[in-house]
Steps between C-alpha positions, in 0.01 A plus 500: 500500500383148584254340260155433647536124444810507724310654792348296779132561563468549875215348702358840592380803312573867540274753669320562172441126443762474225741204502840537665813356344848427630811541291788304649750231414513391866235232554611479864470872568271639770212595267522172311482302825217722628305439179565123527372499859189702417425272204526197730258660747258588220502147358460354850206731572336398174536133593338564840216694336444212260456262795263749663305530175450122483372496857270800445355362178434165672312681779137530393446744787770743387365852498491704179715763672760237588506366146530854361790578737670175401454581129655844556798348681539233231500766227779688680698180548455407134631842398806449722568149371463609138757774562734240654448266203565781255814606683636148527414431137704802396789389722495151347491640147792728583708208632419263213346685204489180288388216730392266215 
């Protein structure tokens, strides 16, 4: 059985909200590439939301409902980006366990 620290945390969760992991030695396999692509989309979406947040917060006429919706979307994006960071951190540690 593969050790948990050798598994890749995928950028999505299961139906029950639990994390999904990939066990493979093929970093160019279909699921690895799919995960890479989804991570790129998630990071890109977070960057766009950040721009939108700056514009909304600069708008003194922004409605409370709009700000609340933006905060909800930002929270979801932050969750996605944290999962990406965690996954990539584990991948980096696996490749070079003693970087210093």
